[in-house]
C-alpha positions as CSV (number, residue, x, y, z in Angstrom):
1,T,0.2,-0.1,-0.1
2,N,0.8,3.4,-0.1
3,T,1.1,4.1,3.6
4,S,3.8,1.3,3.8
5,I,5.8,2.6,0.6
6,D,6.0,6.1,2.6
7,A,7.0,4.3,6.1
8,V,9.7,2.4,3.9
9,R,10.7,5.6,2.3
10,R,11.2,7.7,5.2
11,T,13.8,5.0,7.0
12,I,15.4,5.1,3.8
13,E,15.7,8.4,2.1
14,P,17.7,10.9,3.8
15,F,15.5,13.5,3.6
16,M,12.0,14.3,1.3
17,Y,10.9,17.8,0.7
18,T,6.8,17.4,1.1
19,P,4.5,18.9,-0.9
20,S,3.8,21.2,2.2
21,G,7.5,22.5,2.2
22,S,8.9,20.4,5.1
23,I,11.6,17.6,5.5
24,T,10.6,14.6,6.2
25,G,13.2,11.0,6.3
26,G,15.7,9.8,8.2
27,A,17.8,12.8,8.8
28,A,14.8,15.5,9.1
29,P,15.4,17.5,12.0
30,I,13.8,16.5,15.2
31,G,12.1,18.4,17.3
32,S,12.6,18.8,20.5
33,Y,11.0,16.0,23.3
34,Y,12.1,18.3,26.0
35,P,10.2,21.5,26.7
36,D,13.7,22.5,28.7
37,V,16.1,21.4,25.9
38,P,15.3,24.2,23.2
39,E,16.6,23.7,19.4
40,G,19.7,26.1,20.3
41,Y,20.8,24.3,23.0
42,W,24.4,22.9,22.7
43,A,23.5,19.5,23.1
44,S,19.8,19.9,21.9
45,C,20.6,17.3,18.6
46,D,22.2,14.5,20.8
47,I,19.6,14.2,23.4
48,N,17.0,14.2,20.6
49,T,18.8,11.7,18.6
50,L,19.7,9.7,21.7
51,T,15.5,9.9,23.1
52,A,14.4,8.9,19.4
53,N,16.6,5.8,19.9
54,S,15.3,4.9,23.4
55,I,18.7,5.6,25.0
56,L,17.8,8.6,26.7
57,D,14.0,8.9,28.6
58,G,13.5,12.0,30.9
59,Y,11.9,12.4,33.7
60,P,8.5,11.4,34.7
61,D,7.2,15.4,34.3
62,R,8.6,14.9,30.7
63,T,11.5,17.4,31.1
64,F,15.5,16.1,30.8
65,K,17.0,18.5,33.1
66,P,20.4,18.9,31.0
67,N,22.1,21.2,33.3
68,I,22.0,18.6,36.6
69,P,25.1,16.2,36.9
70,I,24.1,12.6,36.1
71,S,23.5,9.6,38.6
72,R,25.6,6.5,38.4
73,A,22.2,4.6,37.8
74,E,21.3,6.8,35.1
75,M,24.9,6.5,33.6
76,A,24.3,2.7,33.5
77,T,21.2,2.9,32.2
78,M,22.5,4.8,29.3
79,A,25.7,2.8,28.8
80,V,23.1,-0.4,28.7
81,K,20.7,0.9,26.3
82,G,23.7,2.6,24.3
83,L,25.7,-0.7,24.0
84,N,22.2,-2.4,23.2
85,L,23.0,-4.8,26.1
86,A,19.3,-4.2,27.4
87,D,17.8,-7.7,28.2
88,T,14.2,-6.8,29.0
89,C,13.4,-10.7,30.2
90,R,16.3,-10.2,33.0
91,S,14.4,-10.7,36.4
92,A,15.5,-8.1,39.5
93,S,17.8,-8.9,41.8
94,T,19.8,-7.7,44.8
95,M,23.1,-7.2,44.0
96,F,24.3,-4.3,46.0
97,K,22.5,-3.8,49.3
98,D,22.0,-0.1,48.4
99,V,19.8,-0.9,45.2
100,P,16.7,-2.8,46.2
101,S,14.8,-5.2,43.8
102,N,12.3,-2.3,43.0
103,H,14.9,0.2,42.3
104,W,13.9,1.6,38.8
105,A,17.6,1.2,37.5
106,N,17.8,-2.3,38.8
107,R,18.2,-4.3,36.0
108,T,20.5,-2.1,34.4
109,I,22.9,-1.4,36.9
110,A,23.2,-5.9,36.9
111,Q,23.5,-5.6,33.6
112,A,26.1,-2.6,33.2
113,V,28.1,-4.7,36.4
114,E,28.2,-7.7,34.6
115,N,29.3,-6.4,31.4
116,G,32.4,-4.6,33.1
117,L,31.0,-1.1,32.2
118,M,30.8,-0.7,36.1
119,S,31.2,-1.6,39.5
120,G,30.2,-1.5,42.7
121,Y,32.3,-0.1,46.0
122,P,33.8,-2.5,48.5
123,N,31.0,-2.4,51.1
124,N,28.4,-3.9,48.7
125,T,27.0,-0.9,47.5
126,F,26.9,0.7,43.9
127,K,26.1,4.4,45.2
128,P,22.9,4.7,42.3
129,D,22.1,8.5,43.2
130,Q,25.8,9.6,43.5
131,S,26.6,12.0,40.5
132,L,29.8,11.0,38.0
133,S,32.4,13.2,37.3
134,R,33.0,14.0,33.6
135,A,36.5,11.3,33.8
136,E,34.5,8.7,35.1
137,A,31.4,8.8,32.9
138,F,34.6,9.1,29.9
139,A,35.8,5.8,31.3
140,I,32.0,4.1,31.0
141,M,32.1,5.4,27.1
142,A,35.2,4.3,26.6
143,K,34.4,0.6,27.0
144,G,31.9,1.0,23.8
145,I,34.9,2.4,21.7
146,N,37.3,-0.2,19.7
147,S,40.7,2.0,19.0
148,P,43.7,1.1,20.3
149,M,45.1,3.9,23.1
150,D,48.5,3.8,24.5
151,E,49.8,6.3,27.1
152,C,52.2,8.1,24.6
153,K,49.2,8.5,22.4
154,A,46.8,9.5,25.5
155,E,49.3,12.2,26.4
156,N,49.3,13.5,23.2
157,I,45.9,13.9,22.6
158,L,45.2,15.2,25.9
159,S,47.9,18.0,25.5
160,Q,45.7,19.5,22.8
161,Y,43.6,20.8,25.8
162,S,43.5,23.5,28.0
163,D,43.3,21.8,30.9
164,G,44.4,17.8,29.8
165,N,47.1,17.9,32.4
166,T,44.3,18.0,35.0
167,V,43.2,14.3,33.6
168,P,43.6,11.7,36.6
169,S,46.0,8.8,35.5
170,W,43.5,6.2,35.8
171,A,41.6,8.2,33.4
172,K,44.2,9.4,30.4
173,I,43.5,6.3,28.2
174,P,40.0,6.4,28.4
175,V,38.9,9.9,28.2
176,A,41.6,9.9,25.1
177,K,39.6,7.1,23.4
178,V,36.3,9.2,23.3
179,L,38.2,12.6,22.7
180,E,39.7,10.9,19.5
181,S,36.4,9.3,18.5
182,G,34.3,12.6,18.7
183,G,32.7,12.3,22.1
184,M,33.2,16.0,23.1
185,T,32.6,17.3,19.5
186,D,29.6,19.7,20.2
187,F,30.6,21.0,23.7
188,P,29.9,24.7,23.8
189,S,34.1,24.9,25.8
190,P,35.9,22.6,22.9
191,N,39.2,23.3,25.0
192,H,38.2,22.4,27.6
193,I,37.7,18.7,29.2
194,S,36.9,19.2,32.8
195,P,37.4,16.0,33.8
196,N,37.1,16.3,37.6
197,R,33.5,18.2,37.1
198,D,30.2,16.6,37.4
């Protein structure tokens, strides 16, 4: 039918102008999913694309709150969904004493830990509500990037940033991997990593 042909065309064609002058298709601009993420916001395109791909969900009040720090539970959820590790059939478990089976991120935290993306603390806690530094977030993101990186190459990449020397030694290689892959392309201050900022 014409409707199914149009649906296939919208997913295959990068974009198409309709008779009314609007643009449709896979490369068509996405309107904002959240009222607190206007189109001019520096990360609006990324936030809306990740939302369209079910990696980000926003908050129950339909906002995104782009300027608050990301919690460990939120990062676990984004990493698991972003790397397509989500197992919806998984039953809730009590892996950590501070992540009960009814915690909203119980399953994704367990998957993040089981897949080596994140780990808990020695006292059998995960601290799901604790915020992450950028260095910690980049270290998690780097686990999904398959590219060789050694200390020398990492130092060279980090030296191109005004605060590259403030990256903790344990995070130099993963942060450099994220930077090399374009992970900070749209940042408003592209010369600053701010590795210790939430």
